[in-house]
ROGU-283306 format. One record per residue (C-alpha): residue in three letters; chain; x, y, z. Coordinates in steps of 0.05 Angstrom, whole numbers, m for minus. Layout:
N
> r_c_c1_c2_c3
> ALA_A_X_Y_Z .
...
//
This chain:
468
> r_c_c1_c2_c3
> UNK_A_m51_833_m293 .
> UNK_A_m61_820_m212 .
> UNK_A_m10_811_m163 .
> UNK_A_m6_783_m97 .
> UNK_A_29_830_m39 .
> UNK_A_57_783_18 .
> UNK_A_32_807_79 .
> UNK_A_76_801_148 .
> UNK_A_25_741_165 .
> UNK_A_42_697_99 .
> UNK_A_118_707_116 .
> UNK_A_104_684_189 .
> UNK_A_68_619_161 .
> UNK_A_132_603_113 .
> UNK_A_178_542_141 .
> UNK_A_234_566_174 .
> UNK_A_289_520_166 .
> UNK_A_364_507_173 .
> UNK_A_418_474_129 .
> UNK_A_476_450_159 .
> UNK_A_508_403_110 .
> UNK_A_560_359_157 .
> UNK_A_502_333_191 .
> UNK_A_450_334_135 .
> UNK_A_404_388_162 .
> UNK_A_355_398_102 .
> UNK_A_302_450_86 .
> UNK_A_226_420_85 .
> UNK_A_168_456_50 .
> UNK_A_113_468_106 .
> UNK_A_45_482_81 .
> UNK_A_4_504_133 .
> UNK_A_m34_574_168 .
> UNK_A_6_560_230 .
> UNK_A_82_591_252 .
> UNK_A_109_522_242 .
> UNK_A_182_499_237 .
> UNK_A_208_436_206 .
> UNK_A_279_414_227 .
> UNK_A_308_351_193 .
> UNK_A_373_321_203 .
> UNK_A_401_261_166 .
> UNK_A_459_212_210 .
> UNK_A_499_179_156 .
> UNK_A_509_112_188 .
> UNK_A_567_108_229 .
> UNK_A_590_59_282 .
> UNK_A_617_113_323 .
> UNK_A_563_150_326 .
> UNK_A_505_139_384 .
> UNK_A_444_122_344 .
> UNK_A_393_177_334 .
> UNK_A_442_226_372 .
> UNK_A_428_292_335 .
> UNK_A_440_365_348 .
> UNK_A_364_403_343 .
> UNK_A_317_339_339 .
> UNK_A_308_312_411 .
> UNK_A_326_231_425 .
> UNK_A_271_189_422 .
> UNK_A_232_184_487 .
> UNK_A_198_126_523 .
> UNK_A_157_170_566 .
> UNK_A_130_229_510 .
> UNK_A_48_237_504 .
> UNK_A_48_186_449 .
> UNK_A_68_135_485 .
> UNK_A_m5_128_516 .
> UNK_A_m38_156_456 .
> UNK_A_m71_93_407 .
> UNK_A_m40_89_337 .
> UNK_A_m89_56_282 .
> UNK_A_m82_39_211 .
> UNK_A_m132_83_170 .
> UNK_A_m99_62_104 .
> UNK_A_m49_5_72 .
> UNK_A_m15_m51_99 .
> UNK_A_39_m66_147 .
> UNK_A_90_m112_105 .
> UNK_A_97_m181_124 .
> UNK_A_165_m164_159 .
> UNK_A_140_m100_191 .
> UNK_A_143_m94_266 .
> UNK_A_70_m81_297 .
> UNK_A_49_m6_302 .
> UNK_A_70_m13_377 .
> UNK_A_142_m3_350 .
> UNK_A_118_70_336 .
> UNK_A_110_94_406 .
> UNK_A_149_43_458 .
> UNK_A_213_91_459 .
> UNK_A_259_34_431 .
> UNK_A_296_47_375 .
> UNK_A_334_m3_331 .
> UNK_A_406_m20_343 .
> UNK_A_421_m35_272 .
> UNK_A_416_m7_210 .
> UNK_A_361_m58_182 .
> UNK_A_326_m91_232 .
> UNK_A_247_m89_200 .
> UNK_A_220_m119_266 .
> UNK_A_241_m61_305 .
> UNK_A_207_m11_255 .
> UNK_A_146_m4_219 .
> UNK_A_138_m3_148 .
> UNK_A_83_m8_96 .
> UNK_A_83_m72_50 .
> UNK_A_130_m77_m12 .
> UNK_A_100_m49_m69 .
> UNK_A_47_0_m45 .
> UNK_A_37_70_m50 .
> UNK_A_44_75_40 .
> UNK_A_m15_90_78 .
> UNK_A_m43_130_132 .
> UNK_A_m33_131_207 .
> UNK_A_m80_157_263 .
> UNK_A_m50_181_322 .
> UNK_A_m111_194_380 .
> UNK_A_m95_223_444 .
> UNK_A_m172_218_466 .
> UNK_A_m174_291_474 .
> UNK_A_m145_346_448 .
> UNK_A_m67_362_468 .
> UNK_A_m33_426_462 .
> UNK_A_38_404_433 .
> UNK_A_110_426_443 .
> UNK_A_130_393_388 .
> UNK_A_128_327_338 .
> UNK_A_188_282_323 .
> UNK_A_196_221_281 .
> UNK_A_250_178_269 .
> UNK_A_269_125_216 .
> UNK_A_334_81_198 .
> UNK_A_350_42_142 .
> UNK_A_420_27_98 .
> UNK_A_381_42_29 .
> UNK_A_315_81_0 .
> UNK_A_281_61_60 .
> UNK_A_317_113_106 .
> UNK_A_284_175_85 .
> UNK_A_215_205_101 .
> UNK_A_163_235_55 .
> UNK_A_97_245_98 .
> UNK_A_39_307_107 .
> UNK_A_15_314_176 .
> UNK_A_m55_332_194 .
> UNK_A_m83_349_260 .
> UNK_A_m160_362_284 .
> UNK_A_m189_376_350 .
> UNK_A_m256_333_339 .
> UNK_A_m298_385_356 .
> UNK_A_m308_426_294 .
> UNK_A_m371_428_262 .
> UNK_A_m375_377_211 .
> UNK_A_m318_334_228 .
> UNK_A_m296_271_195 .
> UNK_A_m240_219_192 .
> UNK_A_m215_211_121 .
> UNK_A_m235_147_90 .
> UNK_A_m231_117_26 .
> UNK_A_m165_151_9 .
> UNK_A_m207_218_14 .
> UNK_A_m157_271_22 .
> UNK_A_m163_309_94 .
> UNK_A_m206_375_87 .
> UNK_A_m210_442_129 .
> UNK_A_m284_430_118 .
> UNK_A_m282_371_150 .
> UNK_A_m237_396_211 .
> UNK_A_m167_380_198 .
> UNK_A_m113_432_186 .
> UNK_A_m42_422_156 .
> UNK_A_8_422_204 .
> UNK_A_71_398_151 .
> UNK_A_97_370_94 .
> UNK_A_158_334_102 .
> UNK_A_206_303_46 .
> UNK_A_280_283_80 .
> UNK_A_296_253_10 .
> UNK_A_377_288_m5 .
> UNK_A_378_317_m61 .
> UNK_A_451_285_m73 .
> UNK_A_490_236_m41 .
> UNK_A_469_167_m11 .
> UNK_A_399_158_18 .
> UNK_A_413_110_73 .
> UNK_A_430_130_146 .
> UNK_A_389_159_210 .
> UNK_A_334_209_198 .
> UNK_A_304_251_257 .
> UNK_A_249_300_243 .
> UNK_A_226_356_293 .
> UNK_A_161_394_284 .
> UNK_A_153_457_323 .
> UNK_A_105_517_332 .
> UNK_A_148_580_330 .
> UNK_A_99_626_363 .
> UNK_A_74_578_417 .
> UNK_A_45_502_418 .
> UNK_A_24_451_363 .
> UNK_A_m54_449_368 .
> UNK_A_m98_433_406 .
> UNK_A_m106_368_372 .
> UNK_A_m138_302_384 .
> UNK_A_m116_275_327 .
> UNK_A_m56_272_285 .
> UNK_A_m46_235_211 .
> UNK_A_6_219_183 .
> UNK_A_0_210_102 .
> UNK_A_63_172_80 .
> UNK_A_81_157_15 .
> UNK_A_149_122_m17 .
> UNK_A_213_148_m24 .
> UNK_A_219_122_m90 .
> UNK_A_177_72_m143 .
> UNK_A_241_44_m182 .
> UNK_A_229_m22_m148 .
> UNK_A_180_m44_m91 .
> UNK_A_218_m35_m34 .
> UNK_A_210_41_m26 .
> UNK_A_165_47_38 .
> UNK_A_197_78_98 .
> UNK_A_230_35_155 .
> UNK_A_188_86_218 .
> UNK_A_226_73_281 .
> UNK_A_189_124_330 .
> UNK_A_135_176_329 .
> UNK_A_137_229_390 .
> UNK_A_93_283_409 .
> UNK_A_98_325_472 .
> UNK_A_52_360_501 .
> UNK_A_58_427_537 .
> UNK_A_21_405_596 .
> UNK_A_73_354_631 .
> UNK_A_7_319_675 .
> UNK_A_m32_309_606 .
> UNK_A_m48_230_599 .
> UNK_A_m80_210_532 .
> UNK_A_m144_180_541 .
> UNK_A_m161_140_474 .
> UNK_A_m224_100_474 .
> UNK_A_m208_23_463 .
> UNK_A_m223_0_404 .
> UNK_A_m275_m58_391 .
> UNK_A_m253_m119_393 .
> UNK_A_m271_m164_329 .
> UNK_A_m259_m229_312 .
> UNK_A_m189_m264_315 .
> UNK_A_m151_m282_252 .
> UNK_A_m161_m356_239 .
> UNK_A_m121_m402_198 .
> UNK_A_m144_m456_151 .
> UNK_A_m100_m507_110 .
> UNK_A_m112_m548_47 .
> UNK_A_m130_m626_61 .
> UNK_A_m60_m643_49 .
> UNK_A_m32_m591_95 .
> UNK_A_6_m551_32 .
> UNK_A_m26_m488_37 .
> UNK_A_m48_m443_88 .
> UNK_A_m89_m379_88 .
> UNK_A_m101_m333_151 .
> UNK_A_m155_m296_145 .
> UNK_A_m158_m225_191 .
> UNK_A_m237_m210_200 .
> UNK_A_m225_m162_259 .
> UNK_A_m248_m102_219 .
> UNK_A_m315_m134_184 .
> UNK_A_m338_m185_228 .
> UNK_A_m403_m179_191 .
> UNK_A_m368_m220_128 .
> UNK_A_m347_m277_182 .
> UNK_A_m404_m328_162 .
> UNK_A_m405_m313_83 .
> UNK_A_m328_m326_89 .
> UNK_A_m333_m380_134 .
> UNK_A_m388_m414_86 .
> UNK_A_m382_m395_23 .
> UNK_A_m307_m369_6 .
> UNK_A_m263_m409_47 .
> UNK_A_m278_m469_12 .
> UNK_A_m272_m440_m53 .
> UNK_A_m198_m411_m36 .
> UNK_A_m171_m490_m11 .
> UNK_A_m208_m518_m72 .
> UNK_A_m179_m467_m124 .
> UNK_A_m111_m447_m96 .
> UNK_A_m84_m516_m108 .
> UNK_A_m112_m518_m171 .
> UNK_A_m89_m446_m194 .
> UNK_A_m15_m463_m173 .
> UNK_A_m22_m523_m216 .
> UNK_A_m43_m483_m281 .
> UNK_A_19_m433_m266 .
> UNK_A_71_m480_m245 .
> UNK_A_138_m456_m259 .
> UNK_A_197_m511_m265 .
> UNK_A_238_m498_m205 .
> UNK_A_193_m438_m166 .
> UNK_A_156_m465_m103 .
> UNK_A_84_m423_m99 .
> UNK_A_73_m383_m39 .
> UNK_A_47_m436_16 .
> UNK_A_18_m382_70 .
> UNK_A_m32_m329_47 .
> UNK_A_m60_m282_89 .
> UNK_A_m123_m245_70 .
> UNK_A_m149_m185_103 .
> UNK_A_m222_m154_101 .
> UNK_A_m226_m84_125 .
> UNK_A_m265_m24_92 .
> UNK_A_m228_14_49 .
> UNK_A_m233_37_m28 .
> UNK_A_m234_m4_m94 .
> UNK_A_m243_m87_m90 .
> UNK_A_m181_m113_m77 .
> UNK_A_m104_m111_m78 .
> UNK_A_m47_m156_m69 .
> UNK_A_17_m149_m40 .
> UNK_A_71_m201_m40 .
> UNK_A_33_m257_0 .
> UNK_A_m27_m215_20 .
> UNK_A_m91_m191_m1 .
> UNK_A_m135_m129_25 .
> UNK_A_m207_m121_8 .
> UNK_A_m244_m76_14 .
> UNK_A_m299_m103_61 .
> UNK_A_m356_m58_45 .
> UNK_A_m350_m75_m37 .
> UNK_A_m349_m146_m10 .
> UNK_A_m411_m144_24 .
> UNK_A_m448_m107_m32 .
> UNK_A_m426_m163_m85 .
> UNK_A_m430_m224_m36 .
> UNK_A_m477_m256_m81 .
> UNK_A_m449_m224_m145 .
> UNK_A_m370_m215_m162 .
> UNK_A_m345_m225_m93 .
> UNK_A_m316_m299_m94 .
> UNK_A_m295_m288_m166 .
> UNK_A_m254_m219_m141 .
> UNK_A_m211_m263_m96 .
> UNK_A_m195_m316_m139 .
> UNK_A_m176_m255_m180 .
> UNK_A_m123_m239_m130 .
> UNK_A_m104_m312_m115 .
> UNK_A_m72_m307_m182 .
> UNK_A_m35_m246_m157 .
> UNK_A_m1_m284_m106 .
> UNK_A_26_m343_m147 .
> UNK_A_45_m289_m204 .
> UNK_A_103_m261_m155 .
> UNK_A_128_m220_m213 .
> UNK_A_167_m174_m162 .
> UNK_A_211_m235_m149 .
> UNK_A_235_m239_m224 .
> UNK_A_310_m227_m236 .
> UNK_A_324_m154_m226 .
> UNK_A_360_m144_m286 .
> UNK_A_298_m166_m331 .
> UNK_A_248_m120_m357 .
> UNK_A_186_m106_m323 .
> UNK_A_116_m154_m342 .
> UNK_A_75_m116_m388 .
> UNK_A_16_m88_m346 .
> UNK_A_m42_m119_m392 .
> UNK_A_m10_m196_m381 .
> UNK_A_1_m178_m303 .
> UNK_A_m81_m161_m297 .
> UNK_A_m99_m211_m359 .
> UNK_A_m79_m272_m335 .
> UNK_A_m119_m263_m265 .
> UNK_A_m181_m244_m304 .
> UNK_A_m172_m300_m364 .
> UNK_A_m169_m354_m301 .
> UNK_A_m222_m323_m265 .
> UNK_A_m276_m310_m326 .
> UNK_A_m257_m364_m363 .
> UNK_A_m227_m419_m326 .
> UNK_A_m267_m408_m255 .
> UNK_A_m339_m375_m267 .
> UNK_A_m342_m388_m336 .
> UNK_A_m416_m391_m329 .
> UNK_A_m416_m313_m309 .
> UNK_A_m395_m293_m381 .
> UNK_A_m353_m241_m346 .
> UNK_A_m305_m230_m408 .
> UNK_A_m333_m270_m466 .
> UNK_A_m377_m242_m527 .
> UNK_A_m438_m248_m479 .
> UNK_A_m401_m195_m440 .
> UNK_A_m376_m153_m499 .
> UNK_A_m445_m150_m529 .
> UNK_A_m474_m112_m460 .
> UNK_A_m417_m65_m473 .
> UNK_A_m418_3_m509 .
> UNK_A_m368_5_m560 .
> UNK_A_m314_m39_m528 .
> UNK_A_m245_m19_m534 .
> UNK_A_m215_m80_m574 .
> UNK_A_m144_m71_m562 .
> UNK_A_m109_m137_m532 .
> UNK_A_m70_m92_m485 .
> UNK_A_m125_m61_m453 .
> UNK_A_m117_m102_m397 .
> UNK_A_m170_m143_m345 .
> UNK_A_m229_m172_m390 .
> UNK_A_m208_m154_m455 .
> UNK_A_m146_m181_m447 .
> UNK_A_m167_m243_m420 .
> UNK_A_m215_m248_m477 .
> UNK_A_m159_m242_m523 .
> UNK_A_m112_m291_m485 .
> UNK_A_m176_m346_m483 .
> UNK_A_m177_m334_m557 .
> UNK_A_m96_m355_m568 .
> UNK_A_m106_m414_m525 .
> UNK_A_m170_m441_m564 .
> UNK_A_m138_m426_m631 .
> UNK_A_m60_m435_m622 .
> UNK_A_m33_m460_m552 .
> UNK_A_m82_m499_m495 .
> UNK_A_m24_m489_m450 .
> UNK_A_m1_m417_m469 .
> UNK_A_m22_m386_m404 .
> UNK_A_32_m432_m356 .
> UNK_A_81_m418_m401 .
> UNK_A_68_m344_m403 .
> UNK_A_69_m340_m330 .
> UNK_A_135_m374_m329 .
> UNK_A_168_m334_m385 .
> UNK_A_137_m271_m335 .
> UNK_A_161_m301_m271 .
> UNK_A_239_m326_m292 .
> UNK_A_235_m260_m332 .
> UNK_A_241_m293_m402 .
> UNK_A_191_m253_m424 .
> UNK_A_202_m215_m500 .
> UNK_A_162_m206_m568 .
> UNK_A_194_m274_m588 .
> UNK_A_146_m315_m540 .
> UNK_A_92_m313_m580 .
> UNK_A_120_m328_m645 .
> UNK_A_156_m381_m610 .
> UNK_A_89_m412_m589 .
> UNK_A_36_m397_m632 .
> UNK_A_80_m390_m705 .
> UNK_A_53_m315_m704 .
> UNK_A_75_m254_m674 .
> UNK_A_34_m216_m620 .
> UNK_A_12_m164_m669 .
> UNK_A_m13_m212_m717 .
> UNK_A_m46_m254_m665 .
> UNK_A_m82_m183_m642 .
> UNK_A_m104_m162_m708 .
> UNK_A_m136_m232_m729 .
> UNK_A_m170_m233_m657 .
> UNK_A_m197_m160_m665 .
> UNK_A_m226_m178_m729 .
> UNK_A_m255_m237_m714 .
> UNK_A_m287_m216_m649 .
> UNK_A_m314_m149_m686 .
> UNK_A_m341_m202_m743 .
> UNK_A_m373_m240_m682 .
> UNK_A_m410_m181_m649 .
> UNK_A_m435_m154_m715 .
> UNK_A_m477_m223_m713 .
> UNK_A_m547_m223_m688 .
//
């Protein structure tokens, strides 16, 4: 068996960290080929202490190098209640423990995202520091930090969720996780990243890949208050290029004024004619219809929906009342599945299962996706045959399990609706939204257990598929 003998360089590249329990200084792993040091300080919420007055982490600055850098969102979406990206480099800090507009944070229920800092040209940095504040789980910070010069052969900015790679010019600077092992997570956090053997860089770009601090509920995305970077050269002035201006977001309303939809095409201007001519009329017609089909007594459906179209990965995703669609996929599917995919996401906006009573069990995932696909394929566009027997016959050995999700579950729901209960989906949605869904639902609505229904559906569907 071979063993690895550590060299002096190996030891030098390990993170040098300090722990001081009284002030919450904790160790953070550092995975980089440079002799970097990460110091984390955690200051509990205490009115007698000035905010962000740490021992070793510098005070947030309004004149640091990052103040004039460009901050861009490469992946993920800001929460509807978040402040703009500019709050990260304006030198201002929140005066209270829970000030959404004074912080930047990613949308609830999402897996965070990526923020790119662009200095315009490579800069040697003396240190990088990040600050956050929240009374609960949104206080700690979890991220990896990469840097790039933009001069390396084969340099590429990571896109579509691809991990930054050394082969594409990216250097891993630090991995940061400030979640305390014990005690409450709330408070004020400061992170200081330095190089014990000189400067950090030179880097033109800094890439923050930010992740939620917990996934027990949708509210795990950190409230970031400030991101500072200080150049070794006091005279260095960032010169980031101006982003090309796309079309301004526009808002359309249903004829009765009840529902409004704001569409952001600033990063997908090529889609504007198609969206205005083809998609908007469908949204204005079908969103009110869907709210009626999924009406829940005592619960008002969201009356303002935001749709963002930008290059990304996958098809589309919904968080709260915000839909983010991959403009590249939409462009390819303009005459195919694009409109139906947005209808699917509009159903997610109406579902709002995250607002059910917190004491209730989470809704089954196959129903969360099965209901939107049922309404899409069997109500909105049945002529497309996207989940019926026509579609099943085109599949190779389809998995006929009622809880397979999406189209298969939609097919099962359609069968139950036709055989037993035309109003099933509305009652099913209400039970899920109010936290009242359980195994007894199916027996009460149809006279059969879920297992009995699933077995009969599977058997009849297999028989239908066997027929020429």
